[in-house]
All heavy atoms as TSV, in Angstrom:
chain	resi	resn	atom	element	x	y	z
A	1	MET	N	N	16.065	-20.889	0.047
A	1	MET	CA	C	14.711	-20.433	-0.199
A	1	MET	C	C	14.714	-18.910	-0.130
A	1	MET	O	O	13.926	-18.284	-0.944
A	1	MET	CB	C	13.734	-21.002	0.767
A	1	MET	CG	C	12.257	-20.800	0.515
A	1	MET	SD	S	11.866	-21.640	-1.020
A	1	MET	CE	C	10.194	-21.494	-1.002
A	2	LYS	N	N	15.427	-18.326	0.840
A	2	LYS	CA	C	15.400	-16.869	0.930
A	2	LYS	C	C	15.990	-16.269	-0.268
A	2	LYS	O	O	15.567	-15.120	-0.760
A	2	LYS	CB	C	16.208	-16.427	2.188
A	2	LYS	CG	C	15.952	-15.138	2.733
A	2	LYS	CD	C	16.496	-14.917	4.047
A	2	LYS	CE	C	15.887	-13.720	4.751
A	2	LYS	NZ	N	16.402	-13.504	6.032
A	3	VAL	N	N	17.034	-16.841	-0.897
A	3	VAL	CA	C	17.684	-16.273	-2.033
A	3	VAL	C	C	16.700	-16.208	-3.241
A	3	VAL	O	O	16.695	-15.266	-3.943
A	3	VAL	CB	C	19.039	-17.079	-2.316
A	3	VAL	CG1	C	19.588	-16.557	-3.653
A	3	VAL	CG2	C	20.036	-16.949	-1.213
A	4	ILE	N	N	15.996	-17.287	-3.337
A	4	ILE	CA	C	15.047	-17.369	-4.462
A	4	ILE	C	C	13.953	-16.327	-4.332
A	4	ILE	O	O	13.602	-15.645	-5.286
A	4	ILE	CB	C	14.375	-18.758	-4.507
A	4	ILE	CG1	C	15.410	-19.851	-4.979
A	4	ILE	CG2	C	13.231	-18.749	-5.535
A	4	ILE	CD1	C	14.926	-21.245	-4.816
A	5	LYS	N	N	13.457	-16.114	-3.068
A	5	LYS	CA	C	12.435	-15.060	-2.779
A	5	LYS	C	C	13.030	-13.641	-3.155
A	5	LYS	O	O	12.308	-12.859	-3.780
A	5	LYS	CB	C	12.070	-15.157	-1.421
A	5	LYS	CG	C	10.871	-14.212	-1.076
A	5	LYS	CD	C	10.431	-14.319	0.357
A	5	LYS	CE	C	9.293	-13.439	0.709
A	5	LYS	NZ	N	8.875	-13.495	2.127
A	6	ASN	N	N	14.216	-13.412	-2.661
A	6	ASN	CA	C	14.912	-12.137	-3.012
A	6	ASN	C	C	15.074	-11.959	-4.467
A	6	ASN	O	O	14.854	-10.808	-4.986
A	6	ASN	CB	C	16.238	-12.035	-2.287
A	6	ASN	CG	C	16.006	-11.831	-0.747
A	6	ASN	OD1	O	15.003	-11.404	-0.327
A	6	ASN	ND2	N	17.069	-12.099	-0.029
A	7	ASN	N	N	15.424	-12.947	-5.269
A	7	ASN	CA	C	15.580	-12.911	-6.719
A	7	ASN	C	C	14.315	-12.543	-7.357
A	7	ASN	O	O	14.235	-11.665	-8.319
A	7	ASN	CB	C	16.259	-14.145	-7.238
A	7	ASN	CG	C	17.680	-14.357	-6.865
A	7	ASN	OD1	O	18.375	-13.303	-6.402
A	7	ASN	ND2	N	18.184	-15.513	-7.041
A	8	ILE	N	N	13.289	-13.186	-6.891
A	8	ILE	CA	C	11.943	-12.971	-7.464
A	8	ILE	C	C	11.479	-11.471	-7.244
A	8	ILE	O	O	10.919	-10.845	-8.179
A	8	ILE	CB	C	10.872	-13.942	-6.973
A	8	ILE	CG1	C	11.121	-15.315	-7.433
A	8	ILE	CG2	C	9.482	-13.514	-7.290
A	8	ILE	CD1	C	10.301	-16.458	-6.829
A	9	LEU	N	N	11.796	-10.965	-5.987
A	9	LEU	CA	C	11.439	-9.587	-5.766
A	9	LEU	C	C	12.202	-8.628	-6.589
A	9	LEU	O	O	11.645	-7.557	-7.129
A	9	LEU	CB	C	11.613	-9.278	-4.249
A	9	LEU	CG	C	10.686	-10.022	-3.254
A	9	LEU	CD1	C	11.079	-9.749	-1.847
A	9	LEU	CD2	C	9.232	-9.592	-3.527
A	10	VAL	N	N	13.479	-8.853	-6.770
A	10	VAL	CA	C	14.298	-8.026	-7.689
A	10	VAL	C	C	13.784	-8.034	-9.022
A	10	VAL	O	O	13.635	-6.992	-9.779
A	10	VAL	CB	C	15.740	-8.426	-7.623
A	10	VAL	CG1	C	16.595	-7.800	-8.635
A	10	VAL	CG2	C	16.309	-8.141	-6.198
A	11	ILE	N	N	13.377	-9.154	-9.536
A	11	ILE	CA	C	12.829	-9.338	-10.913
A	11	ILE	C	C	11.507	-8.480	-11.114
A	11	ILE	O	O	11.395	-7.817	-12.030
A	11	ILE	CB	C	12.650	-10.794	-11.337
A	11	ILE	CG1	C	14.029	-11.447	-11.478
A	11	ILE	CG2	C	11.851	-10.919	-12.554
A	11	ILE	CD1	C	13.976	-12.920	-11.613
A	12	ILE	N	N	10.627	-8.573	-10.087
A	12	ILE	CA	C	9.442	-7.898	-10.062
A	12	ILE	C	C	9.705	-6.361	-10.125
A	12	ILE	O	O	9.020	-5.662	-10.859
A	12	ILE	CB	C	8.514	-8.295	-8.880
A	12	ILE	CG1	C	7.963	-9.705	-9.101
A	12	ILE	CG2	C	7.413	-7.344	-8.691
A	12	ILE	CD1	C	7.334	-10.307	-7.914
A	13	MET	N	N	10.655	-5.958	-9.298
A	13	MET	CA	C	10.893	-4.437	-9.203
A	13	MET	C	C	11.440	-4.067	-10.562
A	13	MET	O	O	11.090	-2.967	-11.062
A	13	MET	CB	C	11.961	-4.227	-8.125
A	13	MET	CG	C	11.402	-4.302	-6.711
A	13	MET	SD	S	12.442	-4.030	-5.265
A	13	MET	CE	C	14.059	-3.686	-5.959
A	14	ILE	N	N	12.303	-4.792	-11.192
A	14	ILE	CA	C	12.876	-4.395	-12.435
A	14	ILE	C	C	11.732	-4.399	-13.559
A	14	ILE	O	O	11.646	-3.415	-14.363
A	14	ILE	CB	C	13.966	-5.384	-12.980
A	14	ILE	CG1	C	15.248	-5.195	-12.019
A	14	ILE	CG2	C	14.376	-5.246	-14.424
A	14	ILE	CD1	C	16.323	-6.170	-12.151
A	15	LEU	N	N	10.885	-5.342	-13.443
A	15	LEU	CA	C	9.684	-5.363	-14.492
A	15	LEU	C	C	8.857	-4.135	-14.244
A	15	LEU	O	O	8.373	-3.576	-15.287
A	15	LEU	CB	C	8.972	-6.665	-14.313
A	15	LEU	CG	C	9.551	-7.870	-14.875
A	15	LEU	CD1	C	8.730	-9.194	-14.490
A	15	LEU	CD2	C	9.624	-7.751	-16.415
A	16	MET	N	N	8.632	-3.747	-12.942
A	16	MET	CA	C	7.762	-2.564	-12.778
A	16	MET	C	C	8.313	-1.352	-13.357
A	16	MET	O	O	7.723	-0.503	-13.983
A	16	MET	CB	C	7.568	-2.418	-11.260
A	16	MET	CG	C	6.644	-3.485	-10.675
A	16	MET	SD	S	6.505	-3.326	-8.855
A	16	MET	CE	C	6.030	-1.729	-8.606
A	17	VAL	N	N	9.655	-1.174	-13.235
A	17	VAL	CA	C	10.294	0.056	-13.724
A	17	VAL	C	C	10.261	0.034	-15.255
A	17	VAL	O	O	9.999	0.943	-15.915
A	17	VAL	CB	C	11.785	0.052	-13.254
A	17	VAL	CG1	C	12.608	1.151	-13.930
A	17	VAL	CG2	C	11.867	0.296	-11.775
A	18	LEU	N	N	10.509	-1.130	-15.824
A	18	LEU	CA	C	10.419	-1.291	-17.308
A	18	LEU	C	C	9.095	-1.088	-17.913
A	18	LEU	O	O	8.878	-0.376	-18.878
A	18	LEU	CB	C	10.981	-2.708	-17.791
A	18	LEU	CG	C	12.475	-2.914	-17.533
A	18	LEU	CD1	C	12.819	-4.378	-17.963
A	18	LEU	CD2	C	13.344	-1.921	-18.306
A	19	ILE	N	N	8.001	-1.457	-17.228
A	19	ILE	CA	C	6.677	-1.239	-17.609
A	19	ILE	C	C	6.351	0.205	-17.510
A	19	ILE	O	O	5.664	0.719	-18.381
A	19	ILE	CB	C	5.709	-2.221	-16.872
A	19	ILE	CG1	C	5.832	-3.663	-17.203
A	19	ILE	CG2	C	4.280	-1.681	-17.081
A	19	ILE	CD1	C	5.163	-4.624	-16.366
A	20	SER	N	N	6.792	0.775	-16.403
A	20	SER	CA	C	6.481	2.214	-16.235
A	20	SER	C	C	7.239	3.049	-17.334
A	20	SER	O	O	6.568	4.032	-17.871
A	20	SER	CB	C	7.067	2.680	-14.860
A	20	SER	OG	O	6.409	2.112	-13.854
A	21	ILE	N	N	8.407	2.702	-17.673
A	21	ILE	CA	C	9.016	3.393	-18.833
A	21	ILE	C	C	8.298	3.160	-20.129
A	21	ILE	O	O	8.075	4.093	-20.928
A	21	ILE	CB	C	10.460	3.003	-18.887
A	21	ILE	CG1	C	11.337	3.439	-17.658
A	21	ILE	CG2	C	11.168	3.454	-20.203
A	21	ILE	CD1	C	12.691	2.840	-17.565
A	22	ALA	N	N	7.853	1.945	-20.384
A	22	ALA	CA	C	7.210	1.658	-21.669
A	22	ALA	C	C	5.912	2.414	-21.779
A	22	ALA	O	O	5.551	2.745	-22.953
A	22	ALA	CB	C	7.004	0.125	-21.683
A	23	VAL	N	N	5.130	2.572	-20.703
A	23	VAL	CA	C	3.818	3.130	-20.917
A	23	VAL	C	C	3.781	4.640	-20.533
A	23	VAL	O	O	2.635	5.288	-20.533
A	23	VAL	CB	C	2.731	2.428	-20.037
A	23	VAL	CG1	C	2.633	0.929	-20.480
A	23	VAL	CG2	C	3.043	2.596	-18.543
A	24	TYR	N	N	4.892	5.171	-20.155
A	24	TYR	CA	C	5.003	6.595	-19.637
A	24	TYR	C	C	4.325	7.537	-20.678
A	24	TYR	O	O	3.721	8.512	-20.325
A	24	TYR	CB	C	6.449	6.994	-19.343
A	24	TYR	CG	C	6.556	8.231	-18.703
A	24	TYR	CD1	C	6.246	8.512	-17.315
A	24	TYR	CD2	C	6.866	9.425	-19.424
A	24	TYR	CE1	C	6.390	9.733	-16.738
A	24	TYR	CE2	C	7.000	10.680	-18.889
A	24	TYR	CZ	C	6.700	10.828	-17.506
A	24	TYR	OH	O	6.738	12.085	-16.918
A	25	ASP	N	N	4.660	7.385	-21.928
A	25	ASP	CA	C	4.155	8.365	-22.938
A	25	ASP	C	C	2.680	8.305	-23.155
A	25	ASP	O	O	2.111	9.330	-23.617
A	25	ASP	CB	C	4.847	8.105	-24.233
A	25	ASP	CG	C	6.347	8.540	-24.267
A	25	ASP	OD1	O	6.684	9.346	-23.511
A	25	ASP	OD2	O	7.109	8.016	-25.095
A	26	ILE	N	N	1.955	7.222	-22.892
A	26	ILE	CA	C	0.558	7.050	-23.131
A	26	ILE	C	C	-0.270	7.429	-21.828
A	26	ILE	O	O	-1.457	7.420	-21.919
A	26	ILE	CB	C	0.144	5.656	-23.626
A	26	ILE	CG1	C	0.500	4.557	-22.651
A	26	ILE	CG2	C	0.812	5.423	-25.006
A	26	ILE	CD1	C	-0.022	3.231	-23.012
A	27	LEU	N	N	0.390	7.666	-20.723
A	27	LEU	CA	C	-0.307	8.003	-19.473
A	27	LEU	C	C	-0.781	9.485	-19.659
A	27	LEU	O	O	-0.194	10.370	-20.311
A	27	LEU	CB	C	0.632	7.974	-18.309
A	27	LEU	CG	C	1.051	6.591	-17.939
A	27	LEU	CD1	C	2.058	6.621	-16.811
A	27	LEU	CD2	C	-0.117	5.721	-17.502
A	28	PRO	N	N	-1.918	9.842	-18.961
A	28	PRO	CA	C	-2.449	11.113	-18.971
A	28	PRO	C	C	-1.459	12.081	-18.162
A	28	PRO	O	O	-0.615	11.561	-17.433
A	28	PRO	CB	C	-3.736	11.128	-18.236
A	28	PRO	CG	C	-3.711	9.768	-17.406
A	28	PRO	CD	C	-2.759	8.899	-18.152
A	29	THR	N	N	-1.563	13.353	-18.356
A	29	THR	CA	C	-0.667	14.329	-17.705
A	29	THR	C	C	-0.745	14.247	-16.216
A	29	THR	O	O	0.237	14.369	-15.469
A	29	THR	CB	C	-1.019	15.862	-18.194
A	29	THR	OG1	O	-0.995	15.807	-19.564
A	29	THR	CG2	C	-0.069	16.802	-17.620
A	30	ARG	N	N	-1.914	14.031	-15.678
A	30	ARG	CA	C	-2.156	13.877	-14.255
A	30	ARG	C	C	-2.673	12.510	-13.951
A	30	ARG	O	O	-3.712	12.142	-14.590
A	30	ARG	CB	C	-3.030	14.956	-13.796
A	30	ARG	CG	C	-2.489	16.345	-13.971
A	30	ARG	CD	C	-2.763	17.477	-13.018
A	30	ARG	NE	N	-2.666	17.257	-11.621
A	30	ARG	CZ	C	-1.694	17.500	-10.871
A	30	ARG	NH1	N	-0.602	17.919	-11.360
A	30	ARG	NH2	N	-1.827	17.350	-9.487
A	31	LEU	N	N	-2.228	11.770	-13.019
A	31	LEU	CA	C	-2.646	10.434	-12.630
A	31	LEU	C	C	-3.517	10.577	-11.289
A	31	LEU	O	O	-3.101	11.176	-10.414
A	31	LEU	CB	C	-1.490	9.611	-12.412
A	31	LEU	CG	C	-0.598	9.319	-13.584
A	31	LEU	CD1	C	0.601	8.451	-13.110
A	31	LEU	CD2	C	-1.373	8.617	-14.667
A	32	PRO	N	N	-4.599	9.742	-11.345
A	32	PRO	CA	C	-5.306	9.704	-10.077
A	32	PRO	C	C	-4.617	8.944	-8.920
A	32	PRO	O	O	-4.098	7.844	-9.285
A	32	PRO	CB	C	-6.681	9.025	-10.422
A	32	PRO	CG	C	-6.257	8.280	-11.738
A	32	PRO	CD	C	-5.199	9.062	-12.448
A	33	ILE	N	N	-4.464	9.407	-7.784
A	33	ILE	CA	C	-3.711	8.696	-6.708
A	33	ILE	C	C	-4.561	8.478	-5.491
A	33	ILE	O	O	-4.131	7.694	-4.624
A	33	ILE	CB	C	-2.400	9.374	-6.407
A	33	ILE	CG1	C	-2.687	10.782	-5.914
A	33	ILE	CG2	C	-1.387	9.456	-7.573
A	33	ILE	CD1	C	-1.528	11.540	-5.252
A	34	HIS	N	N	-5.708	9.089	-5.438
A	34	HIS	CA	C	-6.534	8.878	-4.274
A	34	HIS	C	C	-7.965	8.910	-4.685
A	34	HIS	O	O	-8.377	9.634	-5.485
A	34	HIS	CB	C	-6.292	9.942	-3.243
A	34	HIS	CG	C	-6.859	9.648	-1.905
A	34	HIS	ND1	N	-8.073	10.044	-1.465
A	34	HIS	CD2	C	-6.332	8.906	-0.870
A	34	HIS	CE1	C	-8.297	9.559	-0.289
A	34	HIS	NE2	N	-7.222	8.887	0.150
A	35	PHE	N	N	-8.806	7.949	-4.119
A	35	PHE	CA	C	-10.198	7.853	-4.393
A	35	PHE	C	C	-11.043	7.841	-3.202
A	35	PHE	O	O	-10.631	7.508	-2.065
A	35	PHE	CB	C	-10.395	6.448	-5.135
A	35	PHE	CG	C	-9.703	6.308	-6.422
A	35	PHE	CD1	C	-8.400	5.807	-6.445
A	35	PHE	CD2	C	-10.160	6.707	-7.658
A	35	PHE	CE1	C	-7.637	5.677	-7.560
A	35	PHE	CE2	C	-9.508	6.570	-8.746
A	35	PHE	CZ	C	-8.256	6.080	-8.766
A	36	THR	N	N	-12.305	8.270	-3.333
A	36	THR	CA	C	-13.214	8.263	-2.206
A	36	THR	C	C	-13.852	6.784	-2.159
A	36	THR	O	O	-13.544	6.042	-3.025
A	36	THR	CB	C	-14.432	9.245	-2.460
A	36	THR	OG1	O	-15.199	8.843	-3.560
A	36	THR	CG2	C	-13.905	10.614	-2.630
A	37	LEU	N	N	-14.679	6.609	-1.193
A	37	LEU	CA	C	-15.281	5.265	-0.967
A	37	LEU	C	C	-16.255	4.958	-2.177
A	37	LEU	O	O	-16.497	3.778	-2.475
A	37	LEU	CB	C	-15.995	5.145	0.305
A	37	LEU	CG	C	-15.105	5.144	1.636
A	37	LEU	CD1	C	-16.007	5.209	2.823
A	37	LEU	CD2	C	-14.256	4.011	1.592
A	38	THR	N	N	-16.723	5.969	-2.820
A	38	THR	CA	C	-17.675	5.790	-3.956
A	38	THR	C	C	-16.903	5.572	-5.209
A	38	THR	O	O	-17.519	5.314	-6.274
A	38	THR	CB	C	-18.632	6.846	-4.081
A	38	THR	OG1	O	-17.893	8.155	-4.307
A	38	THR	CG2	C	-19.511	7.077	-2.848
A	39	GLY	N	N	-15.574	5.723	-5.230
A	39	GLY	CA	C	-14.807	5.491	-6.454
A	39	GLY	C	C	-14.496	6.773	-7.209
A	39	GLY	O	O	-13.849	6.702	-8.291
A	40	THR	N	N	-14.782	7.932	-6.733
A	40	THR	CA	C	-14.472	9.160	-7.452
A	40	THR	C	C	-13.122	9.651	-7.070
A	40	THR	O	O	-12.713	9.439	-5.915
A	40	THR	CB	C	-15.558	10.249	-7.174
A	40	THR	OG1	O	-15.573	10.513	-5.795
A	40	THR	CG2	C	-16.893	9.901	-7.672
A	41	VAL	N	N	-12.443	10.233	-8.017
A	41	VAL	CA	C	-11.070	10.675	-7.728
A	41	VAL	C	C	-11.075	11.941	-6.931
A	41	VAL	O	O	-11.796	12.901	-7.310
A	41	VAL	CB	C	-10.337	10.913	-9.079
A	41	VAL	CG1	C	-8.903	11.479	-8.809
A	41	VAL	CG2	C	-10.263	9.645	-9.933
A	42	ASP	N	N	-10.349	12.047	-5.864
A	42	ASP	CA	C	-10.229	13.302	-5.086
A	42	ASP	C	C	-8.765	13.658	-4.865
A	42	ASP	O	O	-8.451	14.572	-4.074
A	42	ASP	CB	C	-10.972	13.123	-3.800
A	42	ASP	CG	C	-10.320	12.215	-2.763
A	42	ASP	OD1	O	-9.510	11.422	-3.131
A	42	ASP	OD2	O	-10.770	12.194	-1.611
A	43	GLY	N	N	-7.821	13.077	-5.625
A	43	GLY	CA	C	-6.444	13.416	-5.525
A	43	GLY	C	C	-5.661	12.968	-6.845
A	43	GLY	O	O	-5.868	11.903	-7.298
A	44	THR	N	N	-4.897	13.947	-7.296
A	44	THR	CA	C	-4.175	13.575	-8.559
A	44	THR	C	C	-2.645	14.052	-8.291
A	44	THR	O	O	-2.392	14.817	-7.415
A	44	THR	CB	C	-4.677	14.382	-9.790
A	44	THR	OG1	O	-4.640	15.780	-9.625
A	44	THR	CG2	C	-6.125	13.925	-10.107
A	45	ALA	N	N	-1.769	13.490	-9.207
A	45	ALA	CA	C	-0.408	13.881	-9.124
A	45	ALA	C	C	0.132	13.974	-10.572
A	45	ALA	O	O	-0.464	13.381	-11.504
A	45	ALA	CB	C	0.343	12.766	-8.388
A	46	PRO	N	N	1.222	14.684	-10.706
A	46	PRO	CA	C	1.792	14.799	-12.033
A	46	PRO	C	C	2.276	13.377	-12.531
A	46	PRO	O	O	2.503	12.613	-11.658
A	46	PRO	CB	C	3.002	15.699	-11.927
A	46	PRO	CG	C	2.810	16.397	-10.607
A	46	PRO	CD	C	1.948	15.574	-9.791
A	47	LYS	N	N	2.374	13.244	-13.798
A	47	LYS	CA	C	2.662	11.906	-14.362
A	47	LYS	C	C	3.959	11.282	-13.679
A	47	LYS	O	O	3.959	10.135	-13.267
A	47	LYS	CB	C	2.860	12.022	-15.848
A	47	LYS	CG	C	3.074	10.708	-16.575
A	47	LYS	CD	C	3.218	10.726	-18.052
A	47	LYS	CE	C	3.032	12.023	-18.805
A	47	LYS	NZ	N	3.250	11.820	-20.282
A	48	LEU	N	N	5.026	12.004	-13.587
A	48	LEU	CA	C	6.330	11.464	-13.114
A	48	LEU	C	C	6.139	11.146	-11.625
A	48	LEU	O	O	6.565	10.170	-11.201
A	48	LEU	CB	C	7.450	12.469	-13.290
A	48	LEU	CG	C	8.778	12.027	-12.848
A	48	LEU	CD1	C	9.269	10.700	-13.502
A	48	LEU	CD2	C	9.886	13.085	-13.060
A	49	GLY	N	N	5.479	12.048	-10.908
A	49	GLY	CA	C	5.248	11.775	-9.456
A	49	GLY	C	C	4.394	10.570	-9.190
A	49	GLY	O	O	4.649	9.762	-8.335
A	50	GLY	N	N	3.395	10.440	-10.064
A	50	GLY	CA	C	2.408	9.329	-9.867
A	50	GLY	C	C	3.101	7.961	-10.090
A	50	GLY	O	O	2.932	7.081	-9.433
A	51	VAL	N	N	3.949	7.940	-11.233
A	51	VAL	CA	C	4.587	6.710	-11.476
A	51	VAL	C	C	5.585	6.306	-10.456
A	51	VAL	O	O	5.725	5.309	-10.032
A	51	VAL	CB	C	5.254	6.861	-12.960
A	51	VAL	CG1	C	6.258	5.715	-13.230
A	51	VAL	CG2	C	4.268	6.923	-14.067
A	52	SER	N	N	6.283	7.349	-9.931
A	52	SER	CA	C	7.293	7.219	-8.871
A	52	SER	C	C	6.647	6.660	-7.652
A	52	SER	O	O	7.201	5.787	-6.984
A	52	SER	CB	C	8.058	8.405	-8.571
A	52	SER	OG	O	8.728	8.952	-9.747
A	53	VAL	N	N	5.539	7.269	-7.276
A	53	VAL	CA	C	4.858	6.833	-6.099
A	53	VAL	C	C	4.276	5.443	-6.209
A	53	VAL	O	O	4.430	4.550	-5.272
A	53	VAL	CB	C	3.662	7.764	-5.731
A	53	VAL	CG1	C	2.725	7.204	-4.666
A	53	VAL	CG2	C	4.187	9.134	-5.254
A	54	LEU	N	N	3.763	5.058	-7.363
A	54	LEU	CA	C	3.301	3.735	-7.594
A	54	LEU	C	C	4.410	2.623	-7.514
A	54	LEU	O	O	4.253	1.618	-6.917
A	54	LEU	CB	C	2.588	3.635	-8.928
A	54	LEU	CG	C	1.288	4.314	-9.028
A	54	LEU	CD1	C	0.669	4.225	-10.475
A	54	LEU	CD2	C	0.231	3.808	-8.006
A	55	CYS	N	N	5.574	2.942	-8.065
A	55	CYS	CA	C	6.577	2.100	-7.987
A	55	CYS	C	C	7.194	1.867	-6.556
A	55	CYS	O	O	7.527	0.867	-6.018
A	55	CYS	CB	C	7.742	2.461	-8.874
A	55	CYS	SG	S	7.518	2.123	-10.598
A	56	TRP	N	N	7.210	3.016	-5.814
A	56	TRP	CA	C	7.620	2.998	-4.475
A	56	TRP	C	C	6.713	2.224	-3.524
A	56	TRP	O	O	7.098	1.470	-2.658
A	56	TRP	CB	C	7.831	4.535	-3.918
A	56	TRP	CG	C	8.164	4.545	-2.469
A	56	TRP	CD1	C	9.331	4.311	-2.041
A	56	TRP	CD2	C	7.362	4.793	-1.427
A	56	TRP	NE1	N	9.402	4.519	-0.615
A	56	TRP	CE2	C	8.165	4.778	-0.248
A	56	TRP	CE3	C	5.928	5.157	-1.341
A	56	TRP	CZ2	C	7.628	5.071	1.105
A	56	TRP	CZ3	C	5.487	5.408	-0.004
A	56	TRP	CH2	C	6.307	5.362	1.135
A	57	LEU	N	N	5.369	2.424	-3.749
A	57	LEU	CA	C	4.354	1.717	-2.835
A	57	LEU	C	C	4.471	0.171	-3.028
A	57	LEU	O	O	4.312	-0.535	-2.139
A	57	LEU	CB	C	2.972	2.162	-3.244
A	57	LEU	CG	C	2.661	3.592	-2.756
A	57	LEU	CD1	C	1.287	3.898	-3.207
A	57	LEU	CD2	C	2.728	3.707	-1.267
A	58	TRP	N	N	4.751	-0.249	-4.259
A	58	TRP	CA	C	4.839	-1.725	-4.435
A	58	TRP	C	C	6.127	-2.339	-3.952
A	58	TRP	O	O	6.210	-3.522	-3.958
A	58	TRP	CB	C	4.637	-1.979	-5.935
A	58	TRP	CG	C	3.183	-1.869	-6.308
A	58	TRP	CD1	C	2.591	-0.749	-6.929
A	58	TRP	CD2	C	2.171	-2.783	-6.130
A	58	TRP	NE1	N	1.310	-1.030	-7.121
A	58	TRP	CE2	C	0.972	-2.224	-6.628
A	58	TRP	CE3	C	2.063	-4.089	-5.512
A	58	TRP	CZ2	C	-0.230	-2.923	-6.559
A	58	TRP	CZ3	C	0.877	-4.773	-5.446
A	58	TRP	CH2	C	-0.272	-4.094	-6.009
A	59	ASN	N	N	7.078	-1.587	-3.635
A	59	ASN	CA	C	8.311	-2.162	-3.188
A	59	ASN	C	C	8.420	-2.225	-1.705
A	59	ASN	O	O	7.862	-1.874	-0.831
A	59	ASN	CB	C	9.605	-1.300	-3.654
A	59	ASN	CG	C	9.701	-1.433	-5.169
A	59	ASN	OD1	O	9.517	-2.512	-5.616
A	59	ASN	ND2	N	10.007	-0.404	-5.812
C-alpha cells in the first residue's frame, strides 16, 4: 500500500511540473502569492519564482 501511495505522489509531482511548463507562457509577469482576509493581493512574485514556490508548497 505504501508503494502505491508513493507512486501516486510521484505522478502528481510530475503532472504539476508538466502543467507549470505548459501554462508558463500565458501567466502574467508577476503572480499573486499572498492575499489579505478580504481577498485583495498584498504580495506578488516574479513568474518563475511564483511557479517554483507553488510547486514546492504542494510537495
